[in-house]
C-alpha angles and dihedrals in degrees: 000000000000101000104188110252107201093205090060093052103096091205099048093114091055092047093048089052092053100038135039089213105036120205131191111304122242089252092053092049092048090049089053093053092045090053100043101030093199127124113244134189122234092254091049091051092048088053093045092050091044095232109172114168125075088238092057093046093050093046090049091050090054091047093054090047091050092048090053090049090050093051095247095114135023125220116205126209088261089061096250122142124216141154111278092210091055092064097036096248131136122208124215151122124283118241112196127210126210090237093063103258123095148179139240117228103213117225090220090072096247123134123291120277119226116235119197124232089251092056092044089063088078097057148040127230107275098028117140109234146161117234135193118217110241102170142013122200106232093207099056103007091239111161129221121202142193119219110247102179140351106232099179133012114222101192124070095156138020130207116211148113122300119230136171126208127174089349094305117120121210142163121230107209117242089214103084092206086072110070099173119104111225112230112225114198116223095257094051101055098100091218089289117172122229110270097020122130110245142171116238125194113218114227099160116044122216124270133187090266104030137054120234118267124218148166126234108240101170140018107223096190145260117332099244098036113132112268094011091120090066094044089052094048091050090057097036091057093035093236111181105241110151120081117230114244095245090058092050090050091049092052090059089066093058115100119223095236135057113266122232093240090052090063096054117115090014128117112248108230097158093118093058111094100241116175136191119224116194143133122296093254098044117125103170114065112194098170141041125183138203129177134187133175121253121234094243097043126283133071142275110217123193117195110186116194125192109264097232090160088070090064103029108060123192119268095013125127090254091051093050091050093048089049092050090053093043093190143003115272116222114205122176103283096354138071129202097202127212090219130036114269092248086068104026097046100025128019097026097032114097094232119178123273096007131101116253135182114242146167109232130209103203112194138183110208124186127224091268094056098256117141103232099177138003140172137184126222141153115257147167115237138174118213108228095200141011102222132180129218090247094052094047092048090050091049096047103035107020092035090221104201096205092052093044089053093046093050099032091130092065102027095098097054089044089056089048089052089053091050089051091048092057090054094045093047090053089050090050091052093049090047089058099238116169112247109197114191101189109154118237119220122249116199116211113201129207129189119336089010093290113155112256096183145333114239134180117247099235118211120218134180091276089063089049093049091058092041092055092046091051092047090054092051093045093051091049091049092052093047091046093055092044093048092052092046094233126147115257143145117267126197104238126193122179128204124243122302118237090254095051091043091054092050091047093053091051090051093048092046090059088057094046092251133128134202114215127218101071115229092346109043117186128219090261089060089057091044092052092052091048090056090051094055097038095108098040118111090233094048094116092053094047088051090052092052091048090051092050090053089065125078120258113261117246143177121260140158087230115086103225098153135244114273098190095051093037093233125143090206127027141154142165114260106141106072111050092146091065106020125057095203089062089055090053090051090050091053091050093050092047091050089055098046092043094043094237121170114271091226088074089066126076113270125235097273092047090050090049091055091043091052091051091048094049091046088053094049089049091053090044091055092047092051093046094050092044089052091053094046091049090051092049092048090053091049089050091053096048094092092044098071108141094020118132123228140172118238148158127248106247102174140012127205139163091268099048141295135285122235127199112208117231118246098001099063098225125136129205143165130258100205114222089232089068092059094089100159093081144355108268126201126196116245100212093191098052098028096235142118114239126195112235096216104023100035087224112162133210113190142155114293097026117133115233140172117231142178123222106247107166139011118192112188095185095055094032089234132144122190125201133191121215118249107213 
């Protein structure tokens, strides 16, 4: 019998600070398992640690779950917990590859583990597994693993195309990370026609010797039907997109205007000429800004953010659904919103000339761009104009007389915003923040949703004005939560790992470039290099490689800083309509300013799980939108077979090199088999192809001329041949 003795828990003080009903710390639990080396169930552990109250039991359950998520403990199918390291297993998520093999991304933060095609037969992309290391490459320390156990299945349904061969029906997944065909028995085919896109529910998961078995539950449509690429992605990535009936019924009770009682205890800022500045096609306006000069130099900046927390209360059906979605997903021409349109586009959206409920970050900023004071409060505002980035840029830079006349009532504060931006941007530069200028792609559709052209989304100073205002508000929000020692979600961004840094230096060396900072480069080292390459023809590609060398940002209750922005403390506060973490930050800030009890907020372990979930939904949205854009690019290139384009080599592998076409933002592969003038070998150290006889070199950054040779819509692949 262990019987948890609080005095013997070395981290009791920390636990008591975080929780009203402290439970054994992670360290104490790990020490128990290291000593006893015996798997235990949750109920056995609760008994052993003598936890009595419902609060203690629930907090302990969350702790165990968090420790499993963090790779400290393993939970078997029988519900027993044990130390992973004691049995030589590593826990992580499966990442599939279109060629059949895969990887496991360990939850302990170590490098990926290679999984052979044979082992991948047992699992789907996204499954949570434990693996045992079976081999380590002595040259590069790459590990290979064998799947020990599937802890959690990630796929309950698969979207793909239905086929029939020799009387056997099957679905080929649209998601190319899933290489299993799904067997569909004769009675479960839903009258699907060969070639149609369908949704199949999985009721028998894959094994090493058997394919998964499923049942068609929905026919999505014909393969080439307009908009089908988005419908397929929504189901392939299991994006929540239908609203439960109780939420729809609840929305009917909401009135279109702000009620008198809703405005009580709020500052009235309706007379201040707030404006929204967004893209031409935006419909949900999270933020409005207003700026005025201070009498003794400096600026007073107001950033008003839609008060979503007023409408979306914790632990309601709407809250659960918003949490499940995690964020809005923006496809070309279609949005899967986090909140219903009645809120996202109407009641919460800061539309022009109507009163709206907001949370305001009110800042005093000196003439050097330093935030001297700030405060948060709830307010009522009225946006005085719905402006676009293009209009604001034309007013400020081109001095468009017609626009200046049309928006004369807000032209002065907009000019003040521009003056503030110049100061803030100078501060950003001196701070050493990394300023990536990689153009996003805008897809312009013609009739029947056929792509008319691919265009870059050009950023102007109006974009940067809003960006700097949002950065100020986000920094203040993070510092406010930290100062009041309340739990919240921070936006964390780590610098490069040693492995990625080594690869980056090899790549830069081939281009005659160098990244400063030694083994621990700082953001300013990246920023300095970006300035050096700004005028190069391959600048966009170099920026992309630099960006890929950095870790992906994520949400966490631990404030570990933001490398890219060069902030010690940062969070997301400014987009609660489309990001769930921002809503959590709003609730935390409101709890502080209204002196609410901390117990009404999520505790540390709950925030840890929430941060992981929201980081996952963000990655899920990115992958789904990327999949759609790749499909659309392939469709766009179908009628360009045989056409010749100029491009730049963006990647080199053992099977060829990738080329990004100039001006039309499409990438394809030149297979090594098509380089018939010589025998080329891949230089793994310098990432280049070298001709054995001629010594001819193909490497990243080289300009080439190619011809479009093949477009494969199903695999989202485009092949080029080199024009000598």
